[in-house]
N, C-alpha and C positions, 0 to 999 in steps of 0.2 A: 323521553325517551331514555328507558331505562340502558345502560352501558353492558352490555354482557361477559363482559369480561373484567378480569380484577387489574386493582391498578398493577398489583404484582406482573399480571401474566403480559400487560401491554408494556411493561420497564422491561423483561425478557422477550420480546417478540422485537420491538425497538433494538434493544441490543444486537439481536441477532442480523435484523435488515439493516443497519450499518457496516457490521461484518462483511454480507454480500455483497453490501455496494463497493466497500473497500477491497474486495477480494478480486469483485469485478472490476475495478479498475485496474488494480493492479496487474491482472492479468491481461485486458484487452489494450490498456495503455503502453503494461508493460513491454510488449512486443515491439510497439511503435518507438518506448524510449530505447530498447534494446539495437532495435534499425538503424535511428542516428548514430548512438553512440559507435558504432562497426562504419557506418558510412565510409571514414579515409583509409580503415585498413582492407576491406571486401573490393572496393570500388577504386580502378587503378585510374580511370578513363573518362570521360566527359559520357560517353554509349552507357557505359558502365556504371555510375554515379545516378544517372537521370533512371537506369532499369531500378537501380535498389530504392531510390526516394517512390518513385512510381509504385511499388509494392503496399506502403504505406498511405498511397493519396486517397484512394476510395475511402478509408474507413477510422483513420486519424480523429476527423471531426465528429464521429456517432459515437469512439473510443472514449471523449472528454463528456461525454455525458453521463458516465458513471460516476466521474470528478466534482463533476455540479451536484449531481442525486445525493452524493455523500456528503457535499458541506451544505445542502440544504437540508437534509436530514438533520442532520448535527444543529446548528441552528434551532429548525422547530423543535426537533425530538429531545434537546439535551443540550437547553441555551447558557447554560451554566458547564459547561465544559468546553463549549462552543467557546464563551465572551472567556475564560482562564487559557484557553491552548494558545486562542490567536493574541491574547493581549503577549504573552511572554514570547513566544515564538514569532513576533508579527514579521522582524526583522529578516528571518530566513524566509518566510513567507511570500514576503516581498520577493524576495529574489525567484524562488520559485513562477509565482508567476510572469514575471520578467521573462525567465526564460520557454515557460512556456506562451507568452508574446509570440517568440522568436519565431517562433516553427508558424505559425503562418504565413508571416512575412518573410523568409524562407522559400516557403513552399511557393508564394504567387513572385517573390520580385526575383530570383536565380533564373527566373527564362524569360526576364525583362531585357537583357543587354547580354549579346554574343560576345562577351568579353571571356579569359580566363581568370582572370585576377575575381571580376565579378562574382563569378559562377563560385569560383574558391574561396572568397569571403564570406557568400550564404550556406555552402555548405559548412565550414564553419563555425556558424550561428546555428545550425540545425545540429553537428555533434553535440553544442555547448546546451540547445534545448532539450537533449537528453541527458548530459551527461548532468548538471546539476541539478534536477528532480531527481534523481536515482540516488543518488548522493544524499539530498537534503532528508529525503524522505525515509532514508535508511538508518541514518542517522540520527532523527525525532523519535523515533522509534526506540532506538536505541536509550537515547534518554526519558522517554517516558519509562523503561523498564527500570531504567535509575534511580527514577523519581526530577517531575521539574522543583523547582529552585522556587514554590511560593509558596503562600500562606491566607487565609481568607481572614479578611476582619469579621465585627458583629453584624454587619451589612451586608455579609457575603462578594463583598467587594476583594477582589487578587492582589496581590503584591510579589512581586518579583525579586530576587535580591541577586543576581548574576544576569551578564548581558548574552549576546551569541555565543564568547568564549566558552561557557558552559556548557554547549555544546558539543566540543571538542576534547571529550573525555573516550579512554583507549576503547571502551566497552561500547562506546555510542560509535566508533570510528570503524569497532569491527564489523558492526550491522551495518555501517554505511558499503562496506567493503562486499560484504555481503550480501547485500540489496543489488552492487553494482554488479556483482560474477554473477547474479541468479537472471538480471532481466539481459544482461549480454548474451548469454544460454541461450532466454525466451526469444531475441531477436534475433540468434541466431539461427534458430529450429522455424522463423519465419522466414526468414531470407531465401533460407533451403529450400522452403517449402513452395517457396513461391518464383525462383530462376530460376538458371539452368549455366551448366560449364563452368569455366572460373568462379566466376561469381558465389557458384554454388560451393566449388568444393572450399573455398576461401574460409565462407563461412560455418560450411563444417569442420574446420579445425577447430577456429574458435571456439567454437561451439561444445568438441570435445574438452578444449581447457579448460571453459568457463564453467561446463558442468561438474567436472571432475573439482575444479574450484570450492564452486558451490558445497557442495558435501563434506568436501574439510572445514569449509568455515563456520559451514551450518555447527559440525560436531563439535569444535569449539564455542561454539556461541551457547549453546547444549551444557556444555560444561558446565563453561564460566557463569550462565544465570542457576545455576544449581549451587555454586559462591557465592551466589550477591545475595545481600539484604531484598527482603522482601515483606510485603503487609500483610496481615490479616488480622478480622474485625473478632473482635473478643464480645462485642455487646453495642446494645442502643440502636444493630440497625433495622428498622422495619421496612420490608420489603413494600410494605403497602400505605406508608406516612407519608407525610408532605418530606417535597424535599429540600433536607436540611443539613449540609452535610457534616456541621459541628456537633450533631450529637452522639457520634458512635465512637466509640472507644477502639481503637487501632495499637498494636503492637509491633514492631517489627524483629521479622527472624532470617536466618541465612538460609534462605534455599523454599522460602512460602513459596514462589515463582512456580514451583513446579508441583507442588504440595497438591494442587487443582488437581492432576494429572492418578496421585492415587485415588482421593474424595470422589471425582466423576472418571471413572477408566475409558468412559467412551470417547472423552476428550482425545485421547490419546490417537484416534483418528488423524488429526492437524499434522502432528510432529511426523506418525507413518508418513503422510502423503507430501509433506516434502521431502523427507529422505527417499522415498521408491521413488518418485516423481524424478527429480533428477537424478537419481541410480539408473533409470528403465531410458531416461532421455542420451543419458553417456551411449549406454548400450545403442538406442535406436540411432546416434549417430553414425556410430560405427558399422549399424550394418545396413544404413544409408535408405532404414525407412522412415521418410521425412515428415510425413502426416504425423504419422505415431511420436517422434520425435516433440512436437511442437505440443499433440495433446498432452504428454506427460512432461514436458518444461510447463506450461501451463498448470498443472497438476501441480508442481514441485514449487512454483510461485504461490498456489493459492493456499498451500499448505502451512507456508512461511508464515504469510501476513495472518493467516489464521491461530500459528503457536501464539502469538504475543496476545491477540486477544483470547482465548479463552488459560494461557496461564496466567492473567491476572485478575480474571472474574473474582469478584463481582467488581474491579477498580476496574474505571475507566480511565483517569487522569492521576498519579501519584501522586503524593509529594514530600519529596525528602525536606523537605524543611519543617516542616508540621504536619505529619502523618493522618492526625483528626480532619486536615483541609482536602487530605485526598478523597476525589470525587469517583461515586460509584454509580451502579446500576441504579439503587434504591432509592440513590439520596441526590441525583443530579438532573433529573429528567424532566420534562413538561407536565403539565398538568394532564388530570388523567381522561378529561374530555378531549384534550388536544389531541392526545396519541392515539385515540380511537376512530377524530373525524382523519387523522391523518393517515391512518390507516385502511379506510374507505380508500381515498385516494390514491394508495398504493396499491390496493386489490384493482383497481379498473386501470391506474396508467400504465405501473410496471410490465403486467404483459404487453401491452403495445408495443415499449420502448423494444421488450425482448425481442418481436417478431418486425420491428422495423430494420431493427441492427441484424436479426438474423436472414432476414432478405437481401440486405446489402450485402455480407460476407457469402449468402449464395450467389446471389449473379457475379461476382466477384472470385468464387471460388476458380484454384488451376492457377498455375504457372500464368 
């Protein structure tokens, strides 16, 4: 059967789909992470902590579907990106997975024993399960913008030349701080929308502070990114050609990561959503517009995540050691038939997943 879409079209579609999955994960799982981080600060009694935990109880498992889908899509549609990224970030990704494992354990075990120390321990584990992924994902994005320290040999095997300490660079730490601020903002909006009285009042105060900090850190990150060395393809890339990263010619240019906004003006939707979403969320916290605060905090989170993807396009995983080894939309994907068959599966199953999650949120709406 002839494939009705070109290889270039399929690659662009899957780049966009991967972005949608990552944004979906950040927006839905983001308020779960933010809720866990805020647990020790907005809930002071056992009853209050239980109320905060139960706001995320009905939806957190469904929210993790976006994480699973994102990993599966990367594995199948972008196998070279998956192999290279997981090879270099294996230790920190393992740390994230261990933190995510703590969450269901914390939810289930916390109520098994009626003892203050027991509950306090698992409340702490829930806090850790939100804090670690939030920081690690933000730091990882910052490291990708700086360029991951790998090179490809003639057999496409990646080799890294630094350990996990290479993640702790100032710009990467700034991105980790931005991730923490924006998910605390999002988690606070969720808590305010789902609880009442003193819990909601405390969460509102945290939400206002986190919203303001998100705006400041986002502005600093934008200015800093303009001064970073980025990559630009000057030849050898074939959008319809076979996946071979080593055939292209790449140059390093200061400010290249923001050049896409001049080349594709509509990309500016992403940073606009980030800044406007956080700013309106701050206003909504002040005006006690709980549901609107949640909507616009989600808009801010989605905009910030999209900024990284569209700013680097067509790069997906840049290399700081060998720019030519950098992986792009045009040279790191699966085969054309694979992308097409997977697209059919997405068209069938994605609406079902969205409908299921939507039904859960509808059933559990309200405080």
